[in-house]
Structures are given as structure tokens and as C-alpha cells.
N, CA, C and O atoms as a GROMACS GRO file, in nm:
protein
  324
    1MET      N    1   0.078  -0.116   0.002
    1MET     CA    2   0.004   0.001   0.003
    1MET      C    3   0.087   0.125   0.000
    1MET      O    4   0.176   0.132   0.085
    2PRO      N    5   0.073   0.223  -0.083
    2PRO     CA    6   0.143   0.342  -0.096
    2PRO      C    7   0.132   0.433   0.020
    2PRO      O    8   0.025   0.436   0.081
    3LYS      N    9   0.232   0.509   0.056
    3LYS     CA   10   0.228   0.592   0.170
    3LYS      C   11   0.153   0.721   0.123
    3LYS      O   12   0.162   0.762   0.007
    4ARG      N   13   0.079   0.784   0.221
    4ARG     CA   14   0.004   0.907   0.180
    4ARG      C   15   0.110   1.025   0.173
    4ARG      O   16   0.210   1.029   0.245
    5THR      N   17   0.082   1.109   0.091
    5THR     CA   18   0.161   1.230   0.074
    5THR      C   19   0.069   1.352   0.083
    5THR      O   20  -0.036   1.358   0.018
    6LEU      N   21   0.114   1.458   0.172
    6LEU     CA   22   0.028   1.573   0.182
    6LEU      C   23   0.119   1.688   0.156
    6LEU      O   24   0.242   1.682   0.168
    7GLN      N   25   0.047   1.802   0.116
    7GLN     CA   26   0.123   1.921   0.074
    7GLN      C   27   0.080   2.037   0.184
    7GLN      O   28  -0.039   2.049   0.214
    8GLY      N   29   0.178   2.117   0.240
    8GLY     CA   30   0.135   2.211   0.335
    8GLY      C   31   0.242   2.323   0.350
    8GLY      O   32   0.342   2.325   0.278
    9VAL      N   33   0.218   2.411   0.440
    9VAL     CA   34   0.308   2.517   0.470
    9VAL      C   35   0.364   2.497   0.616
    9VAL      O   36   0.295   2.455   0.709
   10VAL      N   37   0.492   2.528   0.627
   10VAL     CA   38   0.561   2.532   0.742
   10VAL      C   39   0.518   2.628   0.840
   10VAL      O   40   0.523   2.747   0.805
   11VAL      N   41   0.475   2.599   0.959
   11VAL     CA   42   0.418   2.700   1.040
   11VAL      C   43   0.529   2.736   1.160
   11VAL      O   44   0.538   2.849   1.207
   12SER      N   45   0.606   2.634   1.199
   12SER     CA   46   0.694   2.647   1.310
   12SER      C   47   0.818   2.558   1.282
   12SER      O   48   0.803   2.452   1.220
   13ASP      N   49   0.934   2.595   1.323
   13ASP     CA   50   1.055   2.526   1.320
   13ASP      C   51   1.139   2.537   1.446
   13ASP      O   52   1.261   2.523   1.443
   14LYS      N   53   1.068   2.562   1.555
   14LYS     CA   54   1.144   2.589   1.688
   14LYS      C   55   1.209   2.466   1.739
   14LYS      O   56   1.312   2.476   1.806
   15GLN      N   57   1.151   2.340   1.710
   15GLN     CA   58   1.205   2.219   1.775
   15GLN      C   59   1.322   2.169   1.682
   15GLN      O   60   1.331   2.196   1.563
   16ALA      N   61   1.400   2.100   1.745
   16ALA     CA   62   1.514   2.034   1.674
   16ALA      C   63   1.473   1.922   1.586
   16ALA      O   64   1.408   1.827   1.629
   17LYS      N   65   1.513   1.935   1.455
   17LYS     CA   66   1.489   1.836   1.352
   17LYS      C   67   1.335   1.812   1.332
   17LYS      O   68   1.292   1.706   1.287
   18THR      N   69   1.259   1.912   1.365
   18THR     CA   70   1.102   1.903   1.353
   18THR      C   71   1.045   2.030   1.301
   18THR      O   72   1.076   2.142   1.341
   19VAL      N   73   0.956   2.000   1.207
   19VAL     CA   74   0.882   2.122   1.163
   19VAL      C   75   0.733   2.087   1.182
   19VAL      O   76   0.696   1.969   1.183
   20VAL      N   77   0.642   2.197   1.200
   20VAL     CA   78   0.510   2.182   1.214
   20VAL      C   79   0.452   2.232   1.091
   20VAL      O   80   0.473   2.348   1.056
   21VAL      N   81   0.374   2.145   1.016
   21VAL     CA   82   0.322   2.184   0.893
   21VAL      C   83   0.157   2.193   0.889
   21VAL      O   84   0.082   2.103   0.929
   22ARG      N   85   0.119   2.305   0.840
   22ARG     CA   86  -0.025   2.316   0.836
   22ARG      C   87  -0.080   2.272   0.691
   22ARG      O   88  -0.041   2.320   0.585
   23VAL      N   89  -0.167   2.182   0.704
   23VAL     CA   90  -0.231   2.120   0.574
   23VAL      C   91  -0.367   2.170   0.564
   23VAL      O   92  -0.448   2.150   0.654
   24ASP      N   93  -0.395   2.236   0.459
   24ASP     CA   94  -0.535   2.281   0.433
   24ASP      C   95  -0.614   2.191   0.346
   24ASP      O   96  -0.558   2.126   0.258
   25ARG      N   97  -0.736   2.184   0.368
   25ARG     CA   98  -0.820   2.099   0.278
   25ARG      C   99  -0.955   2.172   0.256
   25ARG      O  100  -1.001   2.243   0.346
   26ARG      N  101  -1.018   2.156   0.141
   26ARG     CA  102  -1.135   2.221   0.099
   26ARG      C  103  -1.244   2.117   0.073
   26ARG      O  104  -1.213   2.012   0.017
   27PHE      N  105  -1.367   2.140   0.111
   27PHE     CA  106  -1.472   2.040   0.076
   27PHE      C  107  -1.600   2.114   0.075
   27PHE      O  108  -1.607   2.227   0.124
   28THR      N  109  -1.703   2.055   0.020
   28THR     CA  110  -1.830   2.114   0.018
   28THR      C  111  -1.922   2.070   0.135
   28THR      O  112  -1.926   1.952   0.167
   29HIS      N  113  -1.992   2.163   0.198
   29HIS     CA  114  -2.076   2.121   0.308
   29HIS      C  115  -2.182   2.036   0.264
   29HIS      O  116  -2.248   2.075   0.167
   30PRO      N  117  -2.212   1.913   0.325
   30PRO     CA  118  -2.317   1.824   0.273
   30PRO      C  119  -2.450   1.883   0.263
   30PRO      O  120  -2.525   1.847   0.172
   31ILE      N  121  -2.488   1.978   0.357
   31ILE     CA  122  -2.632   2.029   0.368
   31ILE      C  123  -2.631   2.176   0.292
   31ILE      O  124  -2.713   2.206   0.206
   32TYR      N  125  -2.539   2.251   0.332
   32TYR     CA  126  -2.546   2.399   0.289
   32TYR      C  127  -2.477   2.412   0.144
   32TYR      O  128  -2.494   2.515   0.078
   33LYS      N  129  -2.406   2.315   0.099
   33LYS     CA  130  -2.327   2.326  -0.033
   33LYS      C  131  -2.255   2.442  -0.049
   33LYS      O  132  -2.254   2.504  -0.155
   34LYS      N  133  -2.184   2.481   0.066
   34LYS     CA  134  -2.089   2.589   0.068
   34LYS      C  135  -1.949   2.534   0.086
   34LYS      O  136  -1.931   2.441   0.164
   35THR      N  137  -1.852   2.584   0.020
   35THR     CA  138  -1.708   2.534   0.018
   35THR      C  139  -1.651   2.581   0.155
   35THR      O  140  -1.651   2.700   0.185
   36ILE      N  141  -1.604   2.489   0.232
   36ILE     CA  142  -1.541   2.508   0.365
   36ILE      C  143  -1.395   2.478   0.362
   36ILE      O  144  -1.351   2.379   0.304
   37ARG      N  145  -1.317   2.567   0.428
   37ARG     CA  146  -1.174   2.523   0.441
   37ARG      C  147  -1.145   2.479   0.585
   37ARG      O  148  -1.191   2.545   0.678
   38ARG      N  149  -1.069   2.369   0.607
   38ARG     CA  150  -1.031   2.316   0.727
   38ARG      C  151  -0.887   2.298   0.726
   38ARG      O  152  -0.836   2.262   0.620
   39SER      N  153  -0.811   2.319   0.832
   39SER     CA  154  -0.670   2.301   0.833
   39SER      C  155  -0.631   2.211   0.964
   39SER      O  156  -0.702   2.204   1.064
   40LYS      N  157  -0.517   2.150   0.948
   40LYS     CA  158  -0.471   2.056   1.052
   40LYS      C  159  -0.319   2.063   1.050
   40LYS      O  160  -0.256   2.067   0.945
   41ASN      N  161  -0.261   2.065   1.177
   41ASN     CA  162  -0.116   2.058   1.195
   41ASN      C  163  -0.048   1.919   1.207
   41ASN      O  164  -0.095   1.830   1.277
   42TYR      N  165   0.049   1.907   1.144
   42TYR     CA  166   0.124   1.781   1.148
   42TYR      C  167   0.276   1.803   1.185
   42TYR      O  168   0.346   1.886   1.128
   43HIS      N  169   0.318   1.723   1.281
   43HIS     CA  170   0.465   1.726   1.317
   43HIS      C  171   0.536   1.643   1.224
   43HIS      O  172   0.503   1.525   1.211
   44ALA      N  173   0.645   1.701   1.149
   44ALA     CA  174   0.716   1.624   1.047
   44ALA      C  175   0.863   1.624   1.087
   44ALA      O  176   0.912   1.716   1.152
   45HIS      N  177   0.933   1.515   1.045
   45HIS     CA  178   1.080   1.506   1.061
   45HIS      C  179   1.162   1.572   0.955
   45HIS      O  180   1.159   1.536   0.838
   46ASP      N  181   1.237   1.672   1.002
   46ASP     CA  182   1.326   1.746   0.913
   46ASP      C  183   1.472   1.739   0.957
   46ASP      O  184   1.522   1.816   1.038
   47GLU      N  185   1.536   1.640   0.896
   47GLU     CA  186   1.662   1.594   0.949
   47GLU      C  187   1.767   1.697   0.958
   47GLU      O  188   1.841   1.699   1.056
   48ASN      N  189   1.780   1.793   0.851
   48ASN     CA  190   1.880   1.895   0.842
   48ASN      C  191   1.838   2.035   0.888
   48ASN      O  192   1.915   2.130   0.877
   49ASN      N  193   1.724   2.046   0.936
   49ASN     CA  194   1.659   2.178   0.985
   49ASN      C  195   1.684   2.273   0.862
   49ASN      O  196   1.751   2.376   0.872
   50GLU      N  197   1.630   2.237   0.758
   50GLU     CA  198   1.653   2.317   0.638
   50GLU      C  199   1.530   2.413   0.605
   50GLU      O  200   1.546   2.513   0.534
   51PHE      N  201   1.410   2.378   0.658
   51PHE     CA  202   1.299   2.452   0.626
   51PHE      C  203   1.248   2.563   0.741
   51PHE      O  204   1.254   2.550   0.863
   52LYS      N  205   1.201   2.662   0.674
   52LYS     CA  206   1.161   2.775   0.777
   52LYS      C  207   1.014   2.815   0.759
   52LYS      O  208   0.956   2.793   0.653
   53PRO      N  209   0.957   2.870   0.860
   53PRO     CA  210   0.826   2.922   0.846
   53PRO      C  211   0.796   2.991   0.705
   53PRO      O  212   0.868   3.079   0.657
   54GLY      N  213   0.683   2.942   0.648
   54GLY     CA  214   0.633   2.996   0.524
   54GLY      C  215   0.673   2.909   0.396
   54GLY      O  216   0.618   2.925   0.287
   55ASP      N  217   0.766   2.822   0.419
   55ASP     CA  218   0.805   2.719   0.307
   55ASP      C  219   0.696   2.627   0.273
   55ASP      O  220   0.616   2.588   0.358
   56MET      N  221   0.692   2.593   0.152
   56MET     CA  222   0.592   2.496   0.093
   56MET      C  223   0.656   2.354   0.104
   56MET      O  224   0.764   2.336   0.047
   57VAL      N  225   0.605   2.260   0.168
   57VAL     CA  226   0.670   2.126   0.180
   57VAL      C  227   0.579   2.015   0.145
   57VAL      O  228   0.458   2.037   0.151
   58TRP      N  229   0.621   1.899   0.109
   58TRP     CA  230   0.551   1.775   0.095
   58TRP      C  231   0.592   1.686   0.200
   58TRP      O  232   0.712   1.672   0.224
   59ILE      N  233   0.494   1.618   0.272
   59ILE     CA  234   0.525   1.531   0.386
   59ILE      C  235   0.475   1.392   0.349
   59ILE      O  236   0.380   1.378   0.273
   60GLU      N  237   0.538   1.293   0.403
   60GLU     CA  238   0.497   1.155   0.369
   60GLU      C  239   0.492   1.076   0.502
   60GLU      O  240   0.571   1.097   0.594
   61GLU      N  241   0.396   0.987   0.505
   61GLU     CA  242   0.369   0.902   0.617
   61GLU      C  243   0.507   0.816   0.648
   61GLU      O  244   0.583   0.781   0.559
   62SER      N  245   0.525   0.790   0.781
   62SER     CA  246   0.634   0.705   0.812
   62SER      C  247   0.602   0.634   0.941
   62SER      O  248   0.500   0.653   1.006
   63LYS      N  249   0.704   0.548   0.974
   63LYS     CA  250   0.676   0.481   1.118
   63LYS      C  251   0.690   0.584   1.217
   63LYS      O  252   0.750   0.687   1.188
   64PRO      N  253   0.635   0.564   1.351
   64PRO     CA  254   0.650   0.660   1.449
   64PRO      C  255   0.791   0.691   1.489
   64PRO      O  256   0.868   0.604   1.528
   65ILE      N  257   0.824   0.821   1.479
   65ILE     CA  258   0.942   0.873   1.520
   65ILE      C  259   0.961   0.909   1.663
   65ILE      O  260   1.061   0.882   1.730
   66SER      N  261   0.863   0.969   1.701
   66SER     CA  262   0.845   1.011   1.846
   66SER      C  263   0.689   1.023   1.879
   66SER      O  264   0.601   0.982   1.804
   67LYS      N  265   0.669   1.084   2.001
   67LYS     CA  266   0.535   1.083   2.043
   67LYS      C  267   0.436   1.143   1.933
   67LYS      O  268   0.332   1.084   1.905
   68LEU      N  269   0.469   1.252   1.877
   68LEU     CA  270   0.379   1.319   1.782
   68LEU      C  271   0.422   1.300   1.632
   68LEU      O  272   0.338   1.317   1.544
   69LYS      N  273   0.548   1.267   1.602
   69LYS     CA  274   0.598   1.265   1.469
   69LYS      C  275   0.569   1.130   1.407
   69LYS      O  276   0.615   1.025   1.453
   70ARG      N  277   0.487   1.138   1.296
   70ARG     CA  278   0.463   1.020   1.214
   70ARG      C  279   0.477   1.055   1.060
   70ARG      O  280   0.437   0.981   0.971
   71TRP      N  281   0.536   1.174   1.041
   71TRP     CA  282   0.544   1.213   0.906
   71TRP      C  283   0.696   1.264   0.879
   71TRP      O  284   0.764   1.307   0.972
   72THR      N  285   0.746   1.256   0.748
   72THR     CA  286   0.882   1.298   0.718
   72THR      C  287   0.867   1.389   0.600
   72THR      O  288   0.790   1.362   0.508
   73VAL      N  289   0.941   1.498   0.603
   73VAL     CA  290   0.947   1.598   0.495
   73VAL      C  291   1.019   1.523   0.372
   73VAL      O  292   1.130   1.472   0.385
   74VAL      N  293   0.948   1.521   0.258
   74VAL     CA  294   1.017   1.458   0.142
   74VAL      C  295   1.083   1.551   0.063
   74VAL      O  296   1.198   1.530   0.024
   75ARG      N  297   1.009   1.672   0.029
   75ARG     CA  298   1.084   1.770  -0.049
   75ARG      C  299   0.999   1.900  -0.016
   75ARG      O  300   0.891   1.902   0.043
   76GLY      N  301   1.072   2.012  -0.068
   76GLY     CA  302   1.003   2.144  -0.022
   76GLY      C  303   1.076   2.254  -0.110
   76GLY      O  304   1.182   2.238  -0.172
   77GLU      N  305   1.001   2.367  -0.103
   77GLU     CA  306   1.055   2.488  -0.175
   77GLU      C  307   1.058   2.600  -0.085
   77GLU      O  308   0.957   2.638  -0.026
   78GLN      N  309   1.181   2.659  -0.071
   78GLN     CA  310   1.202   2.772   0.006
   78GLN      C  311   1.126   2.898  -0.042
   78GLN      O  312   1.120   2.927  -0.162
   79LYS      N  313   1.071   2.968   0.053
   79LYS     CA  314   1.000   3.091   0.023
   79LYS      C  315   1.099   3.198  -0.034
   79LYS      O  316   1.208   3.219   0.019
   80THR      N  317   1.053   3.263  -0.146
   80THR     CA  318   1.137   3.359  -0.208
   80THR      C  319   1.101   3.493  -0.136
   80THR      O  320   0.983   3.522  -0.117
   81ALA      N  321   1.206   3.577  -0.093
   81ALA     CA  322   1.192   3.698  -0.032
   81ALA      C  323   1.134   3.806  -0.103
   81ALA      O  324   1.121   3.916  -0.049
   0.00000   0.00000   0.00000
């Protein structure tokens, strides 16, 4: 079974080798038929501490690394200033 991959934006990099990634999803409300945005934060493993807040990253499922980390950063794009 393939591993899930999600795309999101780095929100925090204050922890060592860890980034917090906000993943947004959009869906239509079943009753009101209005498009709704929901977001969720994931803790992801960033071995070299290369990503900073605002960077776009792709994260992939992995085996549990710590209490909260179950995702690994696969690739990313640095935010241009």
C-alpha cells in the first residue's frame, strides 16, 4: 500500500529536527453546499533543519519517530523573499 503524501506550509521550526506543517483541505458542506476550508497541523521530521516558516513542503507517512511525529518531509520549496 502506498504511503500518503500531503502538501502544506511550515508554521513552526522551533524544535530540533522537527517542523510543524499546516495542511489545508477544502470540501463542500453536505447540507449547505458551501465550500469550507479546514486545516490541521502535522509534526514532521526535518533531518537537516533546512525549512523555515512560510516554506511549502510535501510530507509523507512514516513509522512513528516520536510521540507526535509520524510524518517525514520529502521535499520542499524555500519561500522567495
